[in-house]
DSSP file (Angstrom, degrees, kcal/mol; ACC not computed):
  #  RESIDUE AA STRUCTURE BP1 BP2  ACC     N-H-->O    O-->H-N    N-H-->O    O-->H-N    TCO  KAPPA ALPHA  PHI   PSI    X-CA   Y-CA   Z-CA
    1    1 A X              0   0    0      0, 0.0     2,-0.6     0, 0.0     0, 0.0   0.000 360.0 360.0 360.0 133.6    2.5   -4.9   -3.3
    2    2 A X        -     0   0    0      1,-0.1     4,-0.0    39,-0.1     3,-0.0  -0.865 360.0-165.6 -97.9 122.4    1.1   -3.3   -0.2
    3    3 A X  S    S+     0   0    0     -2,-0.6     2,-0.3     1,-0.0    -1,-0.1   0.802  78.6  37.3 -76.4 -28.1    2.7   -4.6    3.0
    4    4 A X  S    S-     0   0    0      3,-0.0     2,-0.1     4,-0.0    -1,-0.0  -0.898  85.4-119.2-119.5 150.7    0.0   -3.1    5.1
    5    5 A X     >  -     0   0    0     -2,-0.3     4,-2.1     1,-0.1     5,-0.2  -0.434  34.4-108.7 -76.1 164.2   -3.7   -2.8    4.5
    6    6 A X  H  > S+     0   0    0      1,-0.2     4,-2.1     2,-0.2     5,-0.1   0.902 121.6  52.6 -61.1 -40.2   -5.2    0.7    4.4
    7    7 A X  H  > S+     0   0    0      1,-0.2     4,-2.3     2,-0.2    -1,-0.2   0.898 107.2  51.7 -63.3 -40.6   -6.9    0.0    7.8
    8    8 A X  H  > S+     0   0    0      2,-0.2     4,-2.4     1,-0.2    -1,-0.2   0.903 108.7  51.1 -63.1 -40.7   -3.6   -1.1    9.3
    9    9 A X  H  X S+     0   0    0     -4,-2.1     4,-2.7     1,-0.2    -1,-0.2   0.910 109.6  50.4 -62.2 -41.5   -1.9    2.1    8.1
   10   10 A X  H  X S+     0   0    0     -4,-2.1     4,-2.9     1,-0.2    -2,-0.2   0.909 110.1  50.1 -62.8 -41.3   -4.7    4.2    9.7
   11   11 A X  H  X S+     0   0    0     -4,-2.3     4,-2.4     2,-0.2    -2,-0.2   0.909 111.9  47.7 -63.8 -42.5   -4.3    2.3   13.0
   12   12 A X  H  X S+     0   0    0     -4,-2.4     4,-2.5     2,-0.2     5,-0.3   0.946 113.7  47.5 -61.8 -48.7   -0.5    2.9   13.0
   13   13 A X  H  X S+     0   0    0     -4,-2.7     4,-2.6     1,-0.2     5,-0.2   0.940 113.8  46.5 -59.5 -49.1   -1.0    6.6   12.1
   14   14 A X  H  X S+     0   0    0     -4,-2.9     4,-2.5     1,-0.2     5,-0.2   0.891 112.4  50.6 -63.1 -39.9   -3.6    7.1   14.8
   15   15 A X  H  X S+     0   0    0     -4,-2.4     4,-1.5    -5,-0.2     7,-0.2   0.925 115.0  42.3 -63.7 -44.8   -1.6    5.3   17.4
   16   16 A X  H  < S+     0   0    0     -4,-2.5    -2,-0.2    -5,-0.2    -1,-0.2   0.871 118.4  45.5 -70.4 -36.5    1.5    7.3   16.8
   17   17 A X  H  < S+     0   0    0     -4,-2.6     3,-0.3    -5,-0.3    -2,-0.2   0.847 119.2  39.4 -76.2 -34.5   -0.4   10.6   16.5
   18   18 A X  H  < S+     0   0    0     -4,-2.5     2,-0.3    -5,-0.2    -2,-0.2   0.658 119.1  42.0 -93.5 -17.3   -2.6   10.1   19.6
   19   19 A X    >X  +     0   0    0     -4,-1.5     3,-1.9    -5,-0.2     4,-0.7  -0.678  57.4 173.8-133.0  80.6   -0.1    8.5   22.0
   20   20 A X  T 34 S+     0   0    0     -2,-0.3     3,-0.3     1,-0.3    -1,-0.1   0.748  78.8  65.2 -59.9 -23.9    3.3   10.2   21.8
   21   21 A X  T 34 S+     0   0    0      1,-0.2    -1,-0.3     3,-0.1     3,-0.2   0.754  91.1  66.3 -70.7 -21.4    4.5    8.2   24.8
   22   22 A X  T <4 S-     0   0    0     -3,-1.9     2,-0.3     1,-0.3    -1,-0.2   0.915 124.7 -20.4 -64.7 -43.4    4.2    5.0   22.7
   23   23 A X     <  -     0   0    0     -4,-0.7     2,-0.7    -3,-0.3    -1,-0.3  -0.914  63.1-121.9-166.6 135.3    6.9    6.0   20.3
   24   24 A X        +     0   0    0     -2,-0.3     2,-0.3    -3,-0.2    -3,-0.1  -0.756  41.2 166.2 -86.7 118.1    8.6    9.3   19.4
   25   25 A X        -     0   0    0     -2,-0.7     2,-0.1    -9,-0.2    -2,-0.1  -0.954  33.1-114.4-130.2 152.4    8.2    9.9   15.7
   26   26 A X     >  -     0   0    0     -2,-0.3     4,-1.8     1,-0.1     3,-0.3  -0.356  28.0-111.9 -79.1 162.4    8.8   13.1   13.7
   27   27 A X  H  > S+     0   0    0      1,-0.2     4,-2.5     2,-0.2     5,-0.2   0.831 119.0  62.2 -59.6 -31.7    6.0   15.0   11.9
   28   28 A X  H  > S+     0   0    0      2,-0.2     4,-2.2     1,-0.2    -1,-0.2   0.900 101.9  49.2 -62.4 -41.3    7.8   13.8    8.7
   29   29 A X  H  > S+     0   0    0     -3,-0.3     4,-2.3     2,-0.2    -1,-0.2   0.923 111.2  49.4 -64.6 -43.8    7.1   10.2    9.6
   30   30 A X  H  X S+     0   0    0     -4,-1.8     4,-2.5     1,-0.2    -2,-0.2   0.899 110.3  51.3 -61.6 -40.1    3.4   10.9   10.3
   31   31 A X  H  X S+     0   0    0     -4,-2.5     4,-2.3     2,-0.2    -1,-0.2   0.892 109.2  50.9 -63.7 -39.2    3.2   12.8    6.9
   32   32 A X  H  X S+     0   0    0     -4,-2.2     4,-2.1     2,-0.2    -2,-0.2   0.910 110.6  47.7 -65.0 -42.3    4.7    9.8    5.1
   33   33 A X  H  X S+     0   0    0     -4,-2.3     4,-2.0     2,-0.2    -2,-0.2   0.920 112.1  50.1 -64.2 -42.5    2.2    7.4    6.7
   34   34 A X  H  X S+     0   0    0     -4,-2.5     4,-2.8     1,-0.2    -2,-0.2   0.889 109.1  52.3 -62.2 -38.5   -0.6    9.7    5.8
   35   35 A X  H  X S+     0   0    0     -4,-2.3     4,-2.2     2,-0.2    -1,-0.2   0.887 106.9  52.5 -63.7 -39.3    0.7    9.9    2.2
   36   36 A X  H  < S+     0   0    0     -4,-2.1     4,-0.3     2,-0.2    -1,-0.2   0.896 111.7  46.8 -62.8 -39.6    0.7    6.0    2.1
   37   37 A X  H >< S+     0   0    0     -4,-2.0     3,-1.1     1,-0.2    -2,-0.2   0.939 112.8  48.8 -65.2 -47.6   -2.9    6.1    3.2
   38   38 A X  H 3< S+     0   0    0     -4,-2.8    -2,-0.2     1,-0.3    -1,-0.2   0.833 118.1  39.9 -62.7 -33.8   -3.9    8.8    0.7
   39   39 A X  T 3< S+     0   0    0     -4,-2.2    -1,-0.3    -5,-0.2    -2,-0.2   0.284  83.6 134.8-101.0   9.9   -2.2    7.0   -2.2
   40   40 A X    <   -     0   0    0     -3,-1.1     2,-0.5    -4,-0.3    -3,-0.1  -0.345  39.0-157.6 -63.6 135.9   -3.3    3.4   -1.2
   41   41 A X        -     0   0    0     -2,-0.1     2,-1.4    19,-0.0   -39,-0.1  -0.972  18.2-149.3-121.1 125.3   -4.5    1.4   -4.1
   42   42 A X        -     0   0    0     -2,-0.5    17,-0.1   -37,-0.0   -37,-0.0  -0.760  42.2-133.2 -84.7  90.5   -6.8   -1.6   -3.8
   43   43 A X        -     0   0    0     -2,-1.4     2,-0.5     1,-0.1    14,-0.1  -0.080  22.6-162.5 -56.2 141.0   -5.3   -3.2   -7.0
   44   44 A X        -     0   0    0      2,-0.0    14,-3.0     0, 0.0    15,-0.2  -0.920  22.0-153.7-121.3 100.4   -7.5   -4.6   -9.7
   45   45 A X  E     +A   57   0A   0     -2,-0.5     2,-0.3    12,-0.2    12,-0.2  -0.490  18.1 177.1 -83.6 141.7   -5.2   -6.9  -11.7
   46   46 A X  E     -A   56   0A   0     10,-1.6    10,-2.6    -2,-0.2     2,-0.2  -0.993  35.5-104.8-138.0 146.3   -5.6   -7.7  -15.4
   47   47 A X  E     +A   55   0A   0     -2,-0.3     8,-0.3     8,-0.2     3,-0.2  -0.483  30.9 176.9 -71.8 133.5   -3.3   -9.8  -17.6
   48   48 A X  E    S+     0   0A   0      6,-3.5     2,-0.3     1,-0.3     7,-0.2   0.628  80.8  20.5-103.2 -24.9   -1.2   -7.9  -20.1
   49   49 A X  E  >> -A   54   0A   0      5,-1.5     5,-1.3     1,-0.1     4,-1.2  -0.804  61.7-169.8-149.0  99.9    0.7  -10.8  -21.4
   50   50 A X  T  45S+     0   0    0     -2,-0.3     3,-0.3     1,-0.2    -1,-0.1   0.867  88.6  54.7 -60.9 -37.5   -0.7  -14.3  -20.9
   51   51 A X  T  45S+     0   0    0      1,-0.2    -1,-0.2     2,-0.1    -2,-0.0   0.846 120.0  30.0 -67.5 -33.8    2.4  -16.0  -22.1
   52   52 A X  T  45S-     0   0    0     -3,-0.4    -1,-0.2     2,-0.1    -2,-0.2   0.361 103.8-122.4-111.2   5.9    4.7  -14.3  -19.6
   53   53 A X  T  <5 +     0   0    0     -4,-1.2    13,-2.9    -3,-0.3     2,-0.5   0.822  50.8 161.7  61.1  36.4    2.1  -13.7  -16.7
   54   54 A X  E   < -AB  49  65A   0     -5,-1.3    -6,-3.5    11,-0.2    -5,-1.5  -0.762  16.0-171.2 -88.5 131.3    2.5  -10.0  -16.6
   55   55 A X  E     -AB  47  64A   0      9,-3.3     9,-2.8    -2,-0.5     2,-0.4  -0.916   8.5-161.3-122.0 149.8   -0.3   -8.2  -14.8
   56   56 A X  E     -AB  46  63A   0    -10,-2.6   -10,-1.6    -2,-0.3     2,-0.4  -0.987  25.0-117.2-129.5 140.3   -1.2   -4.5  -14.6
   57   57 A X  E  >  -A   45   0A   0      5,-2.6     4,-1.5    -2,-0.4   -12,-0.2  -0.624  15.7-148.5 -75.3 128.7   -3.4   -2.8  -12.1
   58   58 A X  T  4 S+     0   0    0    -14,-3.0    -1,-0.1    -2,-0.4   -13,-0.1   0.729  94.4  46.3 -68.1 -21.8   -6.3   -1.1  -13.9
   59   59 A X  T  4 S+     0   0    0    -15,-0.2    -1,-0.2     3,-0.1   -16,-0.1   0.921 129.8  11.4 -87.7 -49.7   -6.4    1.6  -11.2
   60   60 A X  T  4 S-     0   0    0      2,-0.1    -2,-0.1   -16,-0.1    -1,-0.0   0.583  90.2-123.8-112.8 -12.3   -2.8    2.8  -10.7
   61   61 A X     <  +     0   0    0     -4,-1.5    -3,-0.1     1,-0.3     2,-0.0   0.453  53.2 152.5  86.2  -0.5   -0.9    1.2  -13.6
   62   62 A X        -     0   0    0     -6,-0.1    -5,-2.6     1,-0.1     2,-0.4  -0.374  34.3-143.2 -64.1 144.3    1.6   -0.7  -11.5
   63   63 A X  E     +B   56   0A   0     -7,-0.2     2,-0.3   -18,-0.1    -7,-0.2  -0.884  22.8 172.0-114.0 141.0    2.9   -3.8  -13.2
   64   64 A X  E     -B   55   0A   0     -9,-2.8    -9,-3.3    -2,-0.4     2,-0.5  -0.966  33.2-120.4-141.7 159.5    3.8   -7.1  -11.6
   65   65 A X  E     -B   54   0A   0     -2,-0.3     2,-0.4   -11,-0.2   -11,-0.2  -0.896  34.2-179.4 -97.2 128.7    4.7  -10.6  -12.6
   66   66 A X        -     0   0    0    -13,-2.9    -2,-0.0    -2,-0.5     4,-0.0  -0.970  27.1-124.6-133.4 117.1    2.2  -13.2  -11.3
   67   67 A X    >   -     0   0    0     -2,-0.4     3,-1.5     1,-0.1   -15,-0.0  -0.268  25.1-121.4 -56.5 147.2    2.5  -16.9  -11.9
   68   68 A X  T 3  S+     0   0    0      1,-0.3    -1,-0.1     2,-0.2   -15,-0.0   0.744 106.6  65.6 -64.3 -24.6   -0.6  -18.3  -13.5
   69   69 A X  T 3         0   0    0      1,-0.2    -1,-0.3     0, 0.0    -2,-0.1   0.447 360.0 360.0 -82.2   2.3   -1.2  -20.8  -10.6
   70   70 A X    <         0   0    0     -3,-1.5    -1,-0.2    -4,-0.0    -2,-0.2   0.414 360.0 360.0-105.5 360.0   -1.9  -18.0   -8.0
């Protein structure tokens, strides 16, 4: 599950990188945010097990449990 959209991550990164007075962050934090952007996946879910509602992303392989009613 992605807590932020890719665009939101870009906005955070740009704000922190372009306006140091806004918040002091280390280069390591900026690198982590950039890594999150670089590795962001727009998941495409497919059912792996209809009986148990297990889904897997066709792009990155992450697995989640998703109730059938969602």
